[in-house]
C-alpha positions, -999 to 999 in steps of 0.1 A, spaced: 542 556 -400 570 577 -387 598 588 -411 623 571 -388 605 538 -393 604 544 -431 641 549 -430 647 516 -412 626 497 -437 643 514 -466 677 505 -451 666 469 -450 654 470 -486 687 484 -497 706 458 -478 686 430 -494 689 445 -529 727 447 -523 728 410 -514 710 402 -546 734 423 -566 764 405 -549 748 372 -559 745 381 -596 776 403 -599 799 376 -614 774 370 -642 762 406 -647 772 406 -684 752 375 -693 715 374 -705 689 378 -678 717 386 -652 725 417 -672 689 429 -672 685 421 -635 717 439 -625 707 470 -645 671 470 -631 682 465 -595 709 491 -597 683 516 -609 660 506 -581 687 511 -555 693 546 -568 655 553 -566 654 541 -530 685 563 -521 667 593 -537 637 586 -514 659 582 -484 676 616 -492 641 632 -493 634 617 -458 667 631 -445 659 666 -460 626 665 -441 641 651 -409 679 656 -408 682 642 -372 675 606 -384 703 606 -410 725 575 -405 759 578 -389 777 563 -419 762 590 -442 774 617 -418 809 600 -418 811 600 -456 803 638 -456 829 645 -429 858 628 -446 851 608 -478 887 596 -483 889 582 -447 855 566 -451 864 548 -483 897 535 -468 879 521 -437 851 508 -459 876 488 -481 891 473 -449 856 465 -437 847 448 -470 879 426 -467 869 416 -432 834 408 -444 848 387 -472 868 367 -446 836 363 -426 817 351 -456 844 325 -462 839 312 -426 874 323 -417 861 336 -384 895 340 -366 910 361 -394 877 380 -398 877 388 -361 912 402 -363 903 423 -394 872 437 -377 893 446 -347 917 465 -369 888 485 -384 873 490 -349 906 504 -336 907 530 -364 870 539 -364 857 569 -346 821 560 -340 788 551 -356 786 529 -387 820 512 -386 821 508 -348 786 492 -346 792 468 -375 826 457 -363 813 451 -327 784 432 -341 806 411 -364 832 404 -337 804 392 -315 793 369 -344 829 356 -349 832 348 -312 800 329 -313 810 310 -344 844 302 -330 828 289 -299 802 269 -320 773 284 -301 759 309 -325 723 306 -335 712 321 -368 688 350 -366 653 341 -377 635 360 -404 604 377 -389 598 407 -412 563 412 -398 576 422 -364 565 458 -355 593 483 -355 579 500 -325 581 467 -306 617 464 -315 625 500 -305 608 494 -272 628 462 -266 660 480 -275 652 509 -252 644 485 -223 677 467 -228 696 500 -229 679 511 -196 689 478 -180 725 483 -192 726 519 -178 712 506 -145 740 480 -143 717 451 -147 740 435 -173 727 400 -172 691 411 -179 703 436 -205 723 409 -223 693 386 -224 672 414 -240 699 424 -265 703 387 -275 665 384 -279 665 415 -301 695 403 -322 678 370 -329 643 383 -335 649 400 -368 673 405 -397 667 443 -396 704 454 -397 696 485 -377 684 466 -346 706 435 -351 738 456 -353 729 478 -324 720 448 -302 752 429 -311 773 460 -306 759 463 -270 764 426 -265 800 430 -275 804 458 -249 788 438 -222 810 408 -229 841 430 -226 832 440 -190 
């Protein structure tokens, strides 16, 4: 397995662990929740250590958001706080307010992490507002190479100006999997196509 694929899987594991931590955060000082919170927090640090080793071996695959943190930590933290507020509005199903908040972050962001997440979430908000959004299905067994090929085919169609076909492939990619890497990239491209 390529290190890039390992990084994608590790990213998904970290995202899922974070979701679990969010679920138990309010009760983290009580009984089993305290033990769970401590154990999962340690595991997250272990996975980050593994990820750092991957980046040392192959620096080119380092995620945009990690590069942005290194470039200007204060700016990153400010944008991240605004992003978290927008995500909270989204979680509360306040899609119109969330869309506005994501747009504010998008207007301040340079590129990479914040841009892709905001574009993806704005696309989600639009779909929710229009009542036509279909939830992504969980298919963790899908081959990463298949998803990469699908993404590259969709990008090629977009570059060739075949926007309708590209949109269909990006939508298929976004709904095939919960891998944040592919889902976010697909939805960011869908956002751009919808703006044209």
